[in-house]
C-alpha positions as CSV (number, residue, x, y, z in Angstrom):
1,M,9.2,-48.3,-6.7
2,R,11.9,-45.6,-6.8
3,P,11.7,-41.9,-5.9
4,Q,12.9,-40.9,-9.4
5,D,10.1,-42.8,-11.0
6,V,7.5,-40.8,-9.1
7,I,9.4,-37.6,-9.9
8,R,9.6,-38.4,-13.6
9,K,5.9,-39.2,-13.8
10,K,4.8,-35.9,-12.3
11,R,7.5,-34.0,-14.3
12,D,5.9,-35.4,-17.4
13,G,2.5,-34.1,-16.4
14,Q,0.9,-37.5,-15.4
15,S,-1.3,-38.2,-12.4
16,L,0.2,-40.0,-9.5
17,S,-1.6,-43.0,-7.9
18,R,-2.4,-43.1,-4.2
19,D,0.2,-45.8,-3.8
20,E,2.9,-43.6,-5.4
21,I,1.9,-40.7,-3.2
22,D,1.9,-42.8,-0.1
23,F,5.3,-44.3,-1.0
24,F,6.8,-40.8,-1.5
25,V,5.3,-39.3,1.7
26,A,6.5,-42.3,3.7
27,G,10.0,-41.8,2.3
28,V,9.9,-38.1,3.2
29,T,8.8,-39.0,6.8
30,S,11.5,-41.7,7.3
31,G,14.3,-39.7,5.6
32,R,14.8,-42.4,3.0
33,I,14.1,-39.9,0.2
34,A,16.8,-37.2,0.0
35,D,15.9,-33.5,0.2
36,Y,17.0,-32.9,-3.4
37,Q,14.5,-35.5,-4.5
38,V,11.7,-34.0,-2.4
39,S,12.6,-30.6,-3.9
40,A,12.4,-32.1,-7.4
41,L,8.9,-33.4,-6.8
42,L,7.8,-30.2,-5.2
43,M,8.8,-28.3,-8.3
44,A,7.1,-30.9,-10.6
45,I,3.9,-30.4,-8.6
46,Y,4.3,-26.6,-8.8
47,L,4.7,-26.7,-12.6
48,N,2.1,-29.4,-13.5
49,G,-0.4,-29.3,-10.6
50,M,-2.5,-32.1,-9.2
51,D,-6.0,-33.2,-9.9
52,A,-8.6,-33.5,-7.1
53,A,-7.9,-37.2,-6.4
54,E,-4.1,-36.6,-6.1
55,Q,-4.7,-33.6,-3.9
56,Q,-6.9,-35.7,-1.6
57,A,-4.4,-38.5,-1.5
58,L,-1.5,-36.2,-0.7
59,T,-3.4,-34.5,2.1
60,E,-4.4,-37.9,3.7
61,A,-0.9,-39.3,3.3
62,M,0.6,-36.2,5.0
63,L,-2.1,-36.4,7.7
64,N,-1.4,-40.1,8.4
65,S,2.4,-39.6,8.4
66,G,2.2,-38.9,12.2
67,N,-0.1,-38.9,15.2
68,I,-3.7,-37.5,15.2
69,L,-4.6,-35.7,18.4
70,D,-7.7,-36.9,20.2
71,F,-9.7,-34.3,22.1
72,S,-13.0,-36.2,22.0
73,D,-13.1,-36.3,25.8
74,I,-13.1,-32.5,26.0
75,P,-16.9,-31.7,26.1
76,K,-17.0,-28.8,23.7
77,P,-16.8,-28.2,20.0
78,K,-13.3,-27.8,18.6
79,A,-12.6,-25.2,15.9
80,D,-9.6,-23.4,14.4
81,K,-8.7,-20.7,11.9
82,H,-5.9,-20.6,9.4
83,S,-4.6,-17.8,7.2
84,T,-2.7,-18.2,4.0
85,G,-0.4,-15.4,5.2
86,G,0.0,-11.7,4.8
87,V,1.8,-8.6,6.1
88,G,0.6,-7.4,9.5
89,D,-1.7,-10.4,9.6
90,K,-2.0,-11.0,13.4
91,T,-5.7,-12.0,13.8
92,S,-4.9,-15.5,15.3
93,I,-3.7,-13.8,18.5
94,I,-7.1,-12.1,18.9
95,I,-9.4,-14.8,17.4
96,A,-8.2,-17.7,19.7
97,P,-9.1,-16.0,23.0
98,L,-12.3,-14.4,21.5
99,V,-13.7,-17.8,20.4
100,A,-12.4,-19.7,23.5
101,A,-14.2,-17.2,25.7
102,C,-17.4,-18.1,23.9
103,G,-17.1,-21.8,24.9
104,V,-15.3,-23.3,21.9
105,G,-12.1,-25.2,22.2
106,V,-9.4,-23.8,19.9
107,P,-6.4,-26.2,19.4
108,M,-4.4,-23.9,17.2
109,I,-1.4,-25.4,15.4
110,S,0.5,-22.4,13.9
111,G,3.5,-21.8,11.7
112,R,6.6,-19.7,11.4
113,G,7.1,-16.8,9.0
114,L,7.2,-17.8,5.3
115,G,8.7,-15.6,2.6
116,H,7.6,-12.0,3.2
117,T,4.9,-12.9,5.6
118,G,5.0,-13.1,9.4
119,G,4.3,-16.2,11.5
120,T,2.1,-16.5,14.5
121,L,4.7,-18.5,16.4
122,D,7.4,-15.8,15.9
123,K,4.9,-13.2,17.1
124,L,4.1,-15.2,20.2
125,E,7.7,-15.8,21.1
126,S,8.2,-12.0,21.4
127,I,6.2,-12.4,24.7
128,P,8.9,-13.0,27.4
129,G,9.0,-16.7,28.3
130,Y,6.2,-17.8,26.0
131,R,6.6,-21.4,24.9
132,V,5.3,-22.6,21.5
133,S,7.1,-26.0,21.6
134,L,4.6,-28.1,23.6
135,S,4.3,-31.9,23.9
136,A,0.9,-33.4,23.0
137,A,0.1,-33.8,26.7
138,E,1.0,-30.2,27.5
139,F,-1.0,-28.9,24.5
140,K,-4.1,-30.8,25.7
141,Q,-3.6,-29.6,29.3
142,V,-3.5,-26.0,28.2
143,L,-6.5,-26.5,25.9
144,E,-8.5,-28.0,28.8
145,R,-7.4,-25.4,31.3
146,V,-7.7,-22.2,29.2
147,G,-9.9,-23.1,26.3
148,Y,-7.2,-22.7,23.7
149,A,-3.6,-23.6,23.1
150,M,-1.2,-22.3,20.4
151,A,1.8,-24.3,19.4
152,G,3.9,-25.4,16.5
153,Q,4.0,-28.8,14.9
154,T,5.7,-31.5,17.0
155,A,7.8,-34.2,15.4
156,E,4.8,-36.5,15.7
157,L,2.2,-34.3,14.1
158,A,2.1,-34.4,10.3
159,P,5.9,-34.8,10.2
160,A,5.9,-35.0,6.4
161,D,4.4,-31.6,6.2
162,K,7.0,-30.1,8.5
163,K,9.8,-31.2,6.2
164,M,8.0,-30.2,3.0
165,Y,6.9,-26.8,4.4
166,A,10.6,-25.8,5.0
167,L,11.6,-27.0,1.5
168,R,8.8,-25.2,-0.2
169,D,10.1,-21.9,1.1
170,A,13.7,-22.8,0.0
171,T,12.6,-23.9,-3.5
172,A,10.2,-21.1,-4.4
173,T,7.2,-23.5,-4.6
174,V,5.2,-21.8,-1.8
175,E,2.3,-20.8,-4.2
176,A,1.5,-24.3,-5.5
177,I,-2.2,-24.8,-4.7
178,P,-2.0,-28.6,-4.1
179,L,0.9,-28.1,-1.7
180,I,-0.8,-25.3,0.2
181,V,-4.0,-27.4,0.5
182,A,-2.2,-30.5,1.7
183,S,0.0,-28.6,4.2
184,I,-2.9,-26.7,5.8
185,I,-5.5,-29.5,5.9
186,S,-3.1,-32.2,7.1
187,K,-2.0,-30.0,10.0
188,K,-5.5,-29.0,11.0
189,A,-7.0,-32.4,10.6
190,A,-4.3,-33.8,12.8
191,A,-5.4,-31.4,15.6
192,G,-8.8,-33.2,15.9
193,L,-11.0,-30.3,14.6
194,D,-14.8,-30.3,14.1
195,A,-14.8,-27.0,12.2
196,M,-12.3,-24.6,10.5
197,I,-12.4,-21.2,9.0
198,I,-9.7,-20.3,6.4
199,D,-8.7,-16.8,5.7
200,V,-7.5,-16.7,2.1
201,K,-5.6,-13.5,1.4
202,V,-5.7,-11.9,-2.0
203,G,-3.8,-8.9,-3.3
204,N,-0.2,-7.7,-3.8
205,G,0.8,-8.7,-0.3
206,A,-0.6,-12.2,-0.6
207,F,0.9,-15.4,-2.0
208,M,-2.2,-15.4,-4.3
209,R,-2.2,-12.0,-5.9
210,E,-5.0,-12.7,-8.4
211,E,-8.5,-13.1,-7.2
212,S,-9.2,-16.0,-9.6
213,R,-6.2,-18.0,-8.1
214,A,-7.2,-17.1,-4.6
215,T,-10.8,-18.3,-5.3
216,E,-9.5,-21.5,-6.8
217,L,-7.4,-22.1,-3.7
218,A,-10.3,-21.3,-1.4
219,H,-12.6,-23.9,-3.1
220,A,-9.8,-26.5,-3.0
221,L,-9.3,-25.9,0.7
222,V,-13.0,-26.1,1.6
223,S,-13.5,-29.2,-0.6
224,T,-10.5,-31.1,0.9
225,G,-11.3,-30.0,4.5
226,N,-14.9,-31.2,4.2
227,S,-13.7,-34.5,2.7
228,C,-11.5,-35.0,5.7
229,G,-14.5,-34.6,8.0
230,I,-13.9,-31.0,9.1
231,K,-16.7,-28.5,8.5
232,T,-14.9,-25.9,6.5
233,R,-15.5,-22.4,5.2
234,A,-13.2,-19.9,3.5
235,L,-13.2,-16.1,3.4
236,L,-11.4,-14.1,0.7
237,T,-9.9,-11.1,2.3
238,D,-7.9,-8.1,1.2
239,M,-4.1,-8.0,1.4
240,N,-3.3,-4.9,-0.8
241,Q,-1.9,-3.1,2.2
242,P,-0.7,-4.2,5.6
243,L,-3.5,-5.3,7.9
244,G,-3.9,-2.8,10.7
245,R,-1.1,-0.5,11.8
246,A,1.8,-2.7,12.9
247,V,4.2,-4.9,11.0
248,G,6.8,-6.8,13.1
249,N,6.5,-9.3,15.9
250,S,6.5,-7.3,19.2
251,L,4.6,-4.4,17.6
252,E,1.9,-6.7,16.3
253,V,1.5,-8.4,19.7
254,E,1.2,-5.0,21.3
255,E,-1.4,-4.0,18.7
256,C,-3.5,-7.2,19.5
257,I,-3.3,-6.6,23.3
258,R,-4.4,-2.9,22.9
259,L,-7.3,-4.0,20.6
260,L,-8.5,-6.5,23.3
261,R,-8.1,-3.7,25.9
262,G,-10.0,-1.2,23.7
263,E,-7.0,1.1,23.5
264,A,-5.8,0.7,19.9
265,A,-5.3,3.5,17.4
266,E,-7.9,3.9,14.6
267,A,-5.5,2.5,12.0
268,A,-5.6,-0.9,13.8
269,Q,-9.4,-1.2,13.5
270,P,-9.3,-3.5,10.4
271,V,-7.5,-6.1,12.5
272,L,-10.4,-6.2,15.0
273,D,-13.0,-6.0,12.3
274,L,-11.6,-9.0,10.5
275,S,-11.0,-11.0,13.7
276,L,-14.6,-10.6,14.7
277,E,-15.8,-11.6,11.2
278,L,-13.7,-14.7,11.1
279,S,-14.6,-15.6,14.7
280,A,-18.3,-15.2,14.0
281,H,-18.0,-17.8,11.2
282,M,-16.1,-20.1,13.5
283,L,-19.0,-19.9,16.1
284,W,-21.5,-20.6,13.3
285,L,-19.6,-23.6,12.0
286,A,-19.2,-25.0,15.5
287,N,-23.0,-24.7,16.0
288,V,-22.6,-22.3,18.9
289,D,-24.8,-19.7,17.1
290,Q,-27.4,-20.2,14.4
291,T,-26.4,-17.0,12.5
292,T,-23.3,-15.0,12.2
293,E,-25.2,-11.9,13.4
294,A,-25.9,-13.7,16.7
295,A,-22.2,-14.8,16.8
296,H,-21.1,-11.2,16.4
297,E,-23.3,-10.1,19.4
298,R,-21.8,-12.9,21.5
299,L,-18.2,-11.9,20.5
300,R,-18.8,-8.3,21.3
301,G,-20.0,-9.3,24.7
302,V,-16.8,-11.2,25.6
303,L,-14.7,-8.4,24.1
304,D,-16.4,-5.5,25.9
305,S,-16.5,-7.4,29.2
306,G,-12.8,-8.2,29.2
307,K,-13.3,-11.9,29.1
308,A,-11.3,-12.3,25.9
309,L,-8.4,-10.3,27.3
310,E,-8.6,-12.5,30.5
311,C,-8.5,-15.6,28.3
312,L,-5.4,-14.4,26.5
313,Q,-3.7,-13.6,29.9
314,R,-4.5,-17.1,31.2
315,N,-3.1,-18.7,28.0
316,I,0.2,-16.6,28.2
317,E,0.6,-17.7,31.8
318,A,-0.2,-21.4,31.0
319,Q,2.4,-21.4,28.2
320,G,5.2,-19.9,30.3
321,G,4.9,-16.3,29.3
322,D,4.7,-13.2,31.5
323,P,1.0,-12.4,31.9
324,R,1.8,-8.8,32.9
325,V,2.2,-8.1,29.2
326,C,-1.6,-7.8,29.0
327,D,-1.6,-5.1,31.6
328,D,1.3,-3.1,30.2
329,P,2.5,-4.3,26.8
330,A,5.0,-1.5,26.3
331,T,6.9,-2.4,29.5
332,F,7.0,-6.2,29.0
333,L,7.5,-6.6,25.3
334,P,10.9,-6.2,23.6
335,L,10.5,-2.9,21.9
336,V,13.0,-0.2,20.8
337,S,12.8,3.5,20.9
338,E,15.1,4.1,17.9
339,T,12.9,5.1,14.9
340,I,13.1,6.5,11.4
341,K,10.2,8.3,9.8
342,V,9.0,7.4,6.3
343,E,7.9,10.6,4.7
344,S,5.8,11.2,1.6
345,P,7.8,12.6,-1.3
346,R,4.9,14.6,-2.6
347,S,1.3,15.7,-1.9
348,G,-1.7,13.8,-3.1
349,F,-3.5,10.6,-2.2
350,I,-2.2,7.1,-1.4
351,T,-3.2,5.1,-4.4
352,R,-1.3,1.9,-4.0
353,V,1.0,0.1,-1.6
354,D,3.5,-2.6,-2.5
355,T,2.7,-4.7,0.5
356,T,5.1,-7.5,-0.3
357,E,8.0,-5.0,-0.5
358,I,7.1,-3.8,3.0
359,G,7.2,-7.4,4.2
360,H,10.6,-7.9,2.6
361,A,12.0,-4.7,4.0
362,I,11.1,-5.6,7.5
363,A,12.4,-9.2,7.0
364,A,15.7,-7.8,5.7
365,I,16.4,-6.0,9.0
366,G,15.7,-9.0,11.1
367,G,11.9,-9.3,11.2
368,G,11.8,-12.4,9.0
369,R,14.0,-15.2,7.7
370,V,16.2,-15.4,4.6
371,R,17.3,-18.9,5.6
372,I,15.4,-21.5,7.7
373,E,18.0,-21.3,10.5
374,D,17.9,-17.4,10.8
375,T,16.9,-15.9,14.2
376,I,14.1,-13.4,14.3
377,D,14.6,-10.0,15.9
378,P,11.3,-9.3,17.6
379,T,12.1,-5.6,18.1
380,V,12.2,-4.4,14.5
381,G,9.1,-3.4,12.6
382,F,7.0,-0.7,10.9
383,T,3.9,1.2,11.9
384,S,1.8,2.7,9.1
385,E,-0.1,5.9,9.7
386,L,-1.9,6.2,6.4
387,K,-4.0,3.8,4.3
388,I,-4.9,3.6,0.6
389,G,-7.2,6.5,-0.2
390,D,-5.8,8.8,2.5
391,R,-4.8,12.4,1.5
392,V,-1.1,13.1,2.3
393,K,1.1,16.2,2.1
394,A,4.7,16.4,1.0
395,G,6.9,15.5,3.9
396,E,4.1,14.1,6.0
397,T,4.8,10.9,7.9
398,I,3.5,7.8,6.1
399,G,4.8,5.5,8.9
400,V,7.7,4.8,11.2
401,V,10.4,2.1,11.1
402,Y,11.6,0.7,14.4
403,C,15.2,-0.6,14.4
404,A,18.2,-0.2,16.7
405,D,20.6,-0.3,13.7
406,S,20.5,3.1,12.2
407,A,21.9,2.1,8.8
408,A,19.5,-0.8,8.5
409,A,16.6,1.4,9.5
410,Q,17.5,4.0,6.9
411,E,17.5,1.4,4.2
412,A,14.2,-0.1,5.3
413,A,12.6,3.4,5.4
414,R,13.9,4.0,1.8
415,R,12.4,0.8,0.5
416,I,9.1,1.4,2.3
417,Q,8.9,5.0,1.0
418,V,9.1,3.6,-2.6
419,A,6.5,1.0,-1.8
420,Y,3.8,3.8,-1.4
421,D,2.4,5.3,-4.6
422,V,1.1,8.9,-4.3
423,G,-1.2,10.2,-7.0
424,D,-3.2,13.3,-7.8
425,E,-6.6,11.6,-7.4
426,P,-7.8,9.0,-4.8
427,P,-8.4,5.4,-6.0
428,A,-11.7,4.9,-8.0
429,E,-12.8,2.1,-5.7
430,D,-12.7,1.5,-2.0
431,L,-11.0,-1.7,-0.9
432,Q,-13.3,-4.4,0.6
433,L,-11.8,-6.1,3.6
434,V,-13.9,-9.2,3.0
435,K,-14.5,-10.0,-0.6
436,E,-16.3,-13.3,-0.6
437,V,-17.5,-16.2,1.6
438,I,-16.9,-19.7,0.1
439,N,-18.8,-22.7,1.4
440,E,-17.9,-25.4,-1.1
């Protein structure tokens, strides 16, 4: 069997056998198949798709390309959450300590920023000293000690996905549903989960802009997750504007800490609302509570008592970070005082936000990656003061760009100003944060 034979078959729209998929994934893992050949197959899959059998085979091949973590000796249910990515999407930083404080183990394998979206690992690394590169032994030790651990993929954990994930970004094949499903489920299954909640973003700031495509992805994720032995549920959630107030790594971490402390601005409330909703479904899937209503009550208890904040603080310390950031985030996070206001060009109502453009604008000044090897600047970002439906006056501040480079900040502010549409009338419909719950 040769790589080009597999590529040709998928290029021509035919279904690949399990043996062909296993052969190709093994070649990716060992390095025997060149990057340009992997890229060619990724594009062929993007263009021609995969049927359910191919998708399952690809997921299992990627899962079995490395080690599978075993946490069976930890006497508590294990659950995790995954998001398909958005702008200002920072819920993992809140969900992990919330759910862990309720007695569930959360072995969270997270990713870097992809395209216009931020990555949980990049956000966490803005905390001074925080380590996301943990060995399997260290990861398990933190999980046992704190209740949750957050780290990136190791070379041993779904290594085929690690290679393909990077190439998907570089080859504009990120949106291919079979590749998204195989990437997410192979990583999560390798973490030894009992249950998983998936936040599928939909809207102009999501990879899946159309609700029909997002629904298709959600069903594929739930079906494949359940087939791999993980109790899985998906929520379709809105990404037609940044989630919460902050966009940018340090600013988003600060927002999460302030939410856990009960100090956040009103504009950040959707982050907490969504975090609680996703966490409630995790507790239900993990059989901690029999209803999501009971789970919400339990979560409110650990939030209001400070136990969730304490859990975050213990995790930061266990992973090498400075725990004082939880007491005074503005002092211990890398933030800048240099700002540029984004002002409304006219009076009216915010009718639409080009969320992807906001993500790209912040990425362009250092908040994201253009190339895989680029370094993130944790200090840059944007805070939005107004949401869709809000009334605005000409010259009123829509938001603020944070950046030490004045010229770069001015350009980001110009791009973000154009990303906000202001009309004479408010939108006809209110946006729903959670659109649908998908169980199969």
